[in-house]
C-alpha positions in Angstrom: 0.6 -2.1 -12.3 0.5 -3.4 -9.0 4.4 -3.4 -8.2 4.3 0.2 -8.7 1.6 0.7 -7.3 2.4 -1.1 -4.2 6.2 0.5 -4.3 4.5 4.0 -4.5 1.9 3.1 -1.2 4.9 2.1 0.5 7.0 5.2 -0.4 4.0 7.3 0.8 3.8 5.4 4.1 7.6 5.7 4.7 7.2 9.6 4.0 4.4 9.8 6.5 6.6 7.7 9.0 9.6 10.0 8.7 7.7 12.7 9.1 6.0 11.7 12.1 9.2 10.9 14.0 10.8 13.9 12.8 7.8 16.2 14.4 8.3 14.3 17.4 12.2 14.7 17.9 11.6 18.4 16.6 8.7 18.6 19.6 10.6 17.2 22.3 12.0 19.3 25.1 15.5 19.1 26.1 16.5 15.6 26.7 16.9 14.5 30.3 19.6 12.1 31.3 17.2 9.4 32.4 14.8 10.0 29.2 16.8 9.0 26.6 14.4 6.0 25.1 12.1 8.4 23.5 14.9 9.9 21.0 16.5 6.6 20.5 13.0 5.4 19.6 12.4 8.1 17.0 15.8 8.0 15.6 15.3 3.8 15.1 11.7 5.2 13.4 13.9 7.6 11.3 16.1 5.0 10.1 13.3 2.5 9.6 11.3 4.8 7.2 14.6 5.5 5.1 15.2 1.9 4.6 11.4 1.3 3.6 11.7 4.1 1.4 15.0 2.9 -0.2 13.7 -0.8 -0.6 10.2 0.7 -2.3 12.4 2.2 -4.7 14.0 -0.6 -5.5 11.0 -2.3 -6.2 9.7 0.6 -8.4 13.1 0.2 -10.5 12.5 -3.6 -10.9 9.3 -2.7 -11.9 10.1 -0.6 -14.6 12.8 -2.6 -15.9 10.0 -5.5 -15.8 8.0 -3.4 -17.7 10.3 -2.3 -20.2 11.3 -6.0 -21.0 7.9 -7.1 -21.5 7.0 -4.0 -24.1 10.5 -5.0 -25.8 9.2 -8.7 -26.1 5.9 -7.4 -27.6 7.6 -5.0 -30.3 
């Protein structure tokens, strides 16, 4: 089903983005008072990845419900 494939691809992309942002945060040297933009950008990237993953999870759930409803109609 296309919706499930799309949701899975989105979850994989969100996971990859999350991992990249987490890796960048963990590899940063101790923050300098004037250099907080990079940490803020990475924190935003983490939040965006989390939200994207949650949205794709909902898409997968709805697609599953639609598949079940279709199968029930055909049974």
